[in-house]
C-alpha positions in Angstrom: 104.7 -202.5 -24.7 106.8 -205.6 -23.6 108.2 -205.9 -19.9 111.9 -205.1 -20.3 114.2 -207.2 -20.0 117.0 -207.5 -16.9 120.0 -206.7 -17.5 122.8 -207.1 -17.3 122.6 -210.1 -16.3 125.3 -211.9 -14.0 127.0 -215.2 -15.5 127.0 -217.8 -13.5 129.6 -221.0 -12.7 127.4 -224.0 -11.1 129.3 -227.2 -9.4 126.1 -229.7 -10.4 128.4 -232.8 -9.1 127.1 -236.2 -9.1 123.3 -236.7 -10.8 121.9 -237.2 -7.0 122.0 -233.4 -6.6 118.7 -233.7 -8.3 117.0 -235.3 -5.3 119.4 -235.7 -2.0 119.7 -233.1 0.8 123.5 -230.9 0.7 124.7 -227.5 1.2 124.9 -227.2 -3.0 121.8 -228.3 -3.3 120.1 -226.1 -0.6 121.8 -223.7 -2.3 121.0 -223.9 -5.5 117.3 -224.3 -4.6 117.3 -221.0 -2.8 119.5 -219.3 -5.4 117.1 -218.8 -8.2 114.4 -217.1 -6.8 117.3 -213.8 -6.1 118.0 -213.7 -9.7 116.1 -211.3 -12.3 113.9 -213.7 -13.8 115.7 -214.0 -17.3 114.1 -214.1 -21.0 116.0 -217.3 -21.6 119.0 -219.4 -20.6 122.5 -220.4 -22.5 124.4 -223.2 -20.5 127.4 -224.7 -21.2 127.3 -228.2 -20.0 130.4 -230.0 -19.2 128.7 -233.4 -20.4 128.3 -232.6 -24.3 131.6 -232.6 -26.1 132.4 -231.5 -29.0 135.6 -230.6 -31.8 133.8 -227.4 -32.2 131.4 -225.2 -30.6 128.0 -226.4 -31.3 124.5 -225.2 -30.2 121.2 -226.6 -29.8 118.0 -225.9 -31.7 115.7 -228.1 -30.0 112.2 -226.4 -29.2 111.3 -229.0 -27.2 114.8 -230.8 -25.8 114.7 -234.0 -24.3 115.7 -235.0 -20.9 118.7 -237.2 -21.4 119.6 -239.4 -18.5 123.0 -239.8 -19.1 124.1 -242.1 -16.2 122.8 -245.2 -14.6 122.6 -247.0 -10.9 121.5 -244.0 -9.5 117.6 -245.5 -8.9 114.3 -245.2 -10.3 113.6 -241.5 -8.8 116.3 -240.0 -10.8 116.0 -242.3 -13.7 112.2 -241.0 -14.0 112.6 -237.1 -13.3 112.4 -235.5 -16.7 113.0 -231.6 -17.4 110.1 -230.5 -19.8 111.6 -226.4 -20.5 110.7 -225.2 -23.3 114.2 -225.0 -25.6 115.2 -221.9 -27.2 116.0 -222.0 -30.9 116.2 -218.0 -31.6 118.8 -217.5 -28.8 120.9 -220.3 -30.7 120.8 -218.6 -34.0 121.5 -215.6 -32.3 124.3 -217.0 -30.1 125.8 -218.6 -33.5 126.1 -215.7 -35.3 127.8 -213.6 -32.0 130.5 -216.5 -32.2 130.7 -216.8 -36.0 131.4 -212.7 -35.9 134.0 -213.8 -33.4 135.6 -216.2 -35.8 134.4 -219.6 -34.5 132.9 -222.0 -36.7 129.5 -222.9 -34.9 127.2 -226.6 -35.7 123.5 -226.4 -35.0 122.0 -229.4 -33.4 118.3 -229.5 -34.1 118.1 -232.4 -31.7 120.2 -231.8 -28.7 118.4 -232.3 -25.4 119.1 -231.6 -21.8 122.3 -233.9 -20.0 122.3 -234.0 -16.4 124.6 -231.0 -16.8 121.9 -228.8 -17.5 118.7 -230.4 -16.2 119.8 -231.3 -13.1 121.1 -227.8 -11.5 117.7 -225.9 -13.7 115.3 -228.2 -12.0 116.8 -226.3 -8.4 116.7 -223.0 -9.7 113.7 -222.8 -12.1 111.4 -225.7 -11.2 108.7 -225.3 -12.8 110.8 -225.4 -16.1 109.5 -222.3 -17.5 112.4 -220.9 -19.0 113.4 -221.5 -22.2 116.8 -223.3 -22.6 119.9 -224.2 -25.5 122.9 -225.6 -24.3 126.1 -225.3 -25.7 128.7 -227.7 -25.8 132.6 -227.6 -24.8 135.9 -228.7 -26.8 137.9 -230.7 -24.3 140.7 -230.6 -26.9 140.8 -226.9 -26.3 142.3 -225.0 -23.6 140.9 -222.3 -21.3 141.5 -219.4 -23.6 139.5 -220.9 -26.2 136.7 -221.0 -23.8 137.1 -217.7 -22.4 136.9 -216.3 -25.8 133.4 -218.0 -26.5 132.3 -216.3 -23.2 133.3 -213.0 -24.7 131.6 -213.8 -28.0 128.7 -214.3 -25.9 128.7 -211.4 -23.4 126.2 -209.4 -25.4 123.6 -211.9 -24.5 124.0 -210.5 -21.5 122.3 -207.2 -22.1 119.7 -209.4 -23.7 118.0 -210.7 -20.7 120.0 -214.2 -21.1 121.7 -216.2 -18.7 124.8 -217.4 -19.2 125.6 -220.1 -17.5 128.8 -222.8 -17.3 127.6 -226.4 -15.3 130.4 -228.3 -14.3 132.0 -228.8 -11.2 135.1 -226.8 -9.4 137.0 -230.7 -9.0 136.1 -234.0 -10.6 138.6 -236.7 -10.1 135.7 -239.8 -10.1 138.0 -242.2 -9.0 138.6 -240.1 -5.9 134.8 -240.6 -5.0 135.1 -243.8 -5.2 137.6 -244.3 -2.7 136.6 -241.4 -0.6 134.0 -242.2 2.4 131.7 -240.9 3.4 129.7 -238.5 1.1 129.4 -235.8 4.2 133.6 -235.8 5.0 135.7 -233.5 5.1 137.8 -232.2 1.9 141.0 -233.8 1.6 143.8 -230.8 1.5 144.6 -231.2 -2.4 140.9 -230.6 -2.7 141.1 -227.4 -0.2 143.8 -226.2 -1.8 142.6 -225.8 -5.1 139.8 -224.6 -4.2 141.4 -221.8 -2.6 143.6 -221.0 -5.4 140.4 -220.8 -8.1 138.7 -218.2 -5.5 141.6 -216.0 -5.1 141.8 -216.4 -8.9 138.3 -215.7 -9.5 138.5 -212.7 -7.0 141.4 -210.8 -8.7 139.9 -210.7 -12.0 142.7 -211.6 -14.1 141.3 -213.6 -16.7 144.7 -215.1 -17.7 145.8 -215.9 -14.3 143.1 -218.5 -14.0 143.2 -219.6 -17.5 146.5 -220.7 -16.9 145.1 -223.2 -14.0 147.2 -225.8 -15.6 150.6 -224.8 -14.0 149.6 -222.5 -11.5 146.7 -224.2 -9.5 147.9 -226.3 -6.7 147.3 -230.6 -7.0 145.4 -229.4 -10.8 145.6 -232.3 -12.2 145.0 -234.4 -9.1 141.7 -232.1 -8.8 141.0 -232.7 -13.1 142.8 -235.5 -14.6 140.6 -234.0 -17.4 139.4 -231.0 -18.0 136.3 -230.9 -19.7 134.6 -229.7 -16.0 136.0 -226.9 -14.9 135.9 -225.4 -18.9 132.2 -224.0 -18.3 134.0 -222.1 -15.7 136.1 -219.8 -18.1 132.7 -219.8 -20.8 131.0 -218.6 -17.5 134.4 -216.5 -16.7 134.6 -214.8 -20.4 131.3 -213.7 -21.2 131.9 -211.1 -17.5 133.6 -208.1 -17.6 137.0 -207.5 -18.4 138.9 -207.0 -15.2 135.9 -207.1 -12.8 136.5 -209.6 -10.2 134.1 -212.4 -9.9 131.9 -213.7 -6.5 131.9 -216.6 -5.0 128.4 -217.5 -4.3 128.8 -220.6 -2.6 131.1 -223.1 -1.1 131.1 -226.7 0.1 132.0 -230.3 -0.9 130.3 -233.8 -1.8 131.9 -237.1 -1.3 134.2 -235.2 0.2 136.3 -234.9 -3.1 133.8 -232.9 -5.3 134.5 -229.3 -4.9 130.5 -227.9 -5.6 131.8 -224.2 -5.5 129.3 -221.5 -7.7 130.7 -218.1 -9.0 129.1 -215.4 -10.6 130.9 -212.8 -13.0 129.2 -209.0 -13.3 
């Protein structure tokens, strides 16, 4: 008899920051490295990455996804890292079916590997690389409501032992990173105010309020000149139970201006 599946799993939003999260000590790295052991072991992982951008939702069918080093200038240790987790093509097919039922036109990519938005946090959560994983793209030309709807369509996966993860960043203004020193400096007010608003919006369970972040959150455009790193938050929130408050799991910052907050939605 097969082992019972852990259900329903929470959904997660994780801030992955810079690729150096995989190797450099930081509060966010320590959090992720310890958090995986506290979760029930999932049957598989579906991860929406801020680094896979498409016009419509797409899922990876790769059964042995390659490790994509979609960055440069971080040294040979990171460039040599691999994350050889097995793919989850059956999960990709199941997710595509759910999305199609919800009215989305879905593409299936037979070769898409794991970009650093996927393998960097997963290498800390599940360092043995033994949980099958498929990735989901996001659509930077679509709004938060679109990504909430994607998450809602995927909600049944939680009852099937699948861990749904959105991987992005609570704040992501790279121009400010290069102007801000040092790495462990205190977050400026415009980052703190945005993170405070997000925490309060998540805690209300009001998805419509959260989705209106560009109009309601303080310093929204300064924290996200482009929205792609926040959109995975809405996939994770949408897959959570309607009206149920989200939970803050972690709060810290890297380079002062990269908020590394993490949330769970039950």
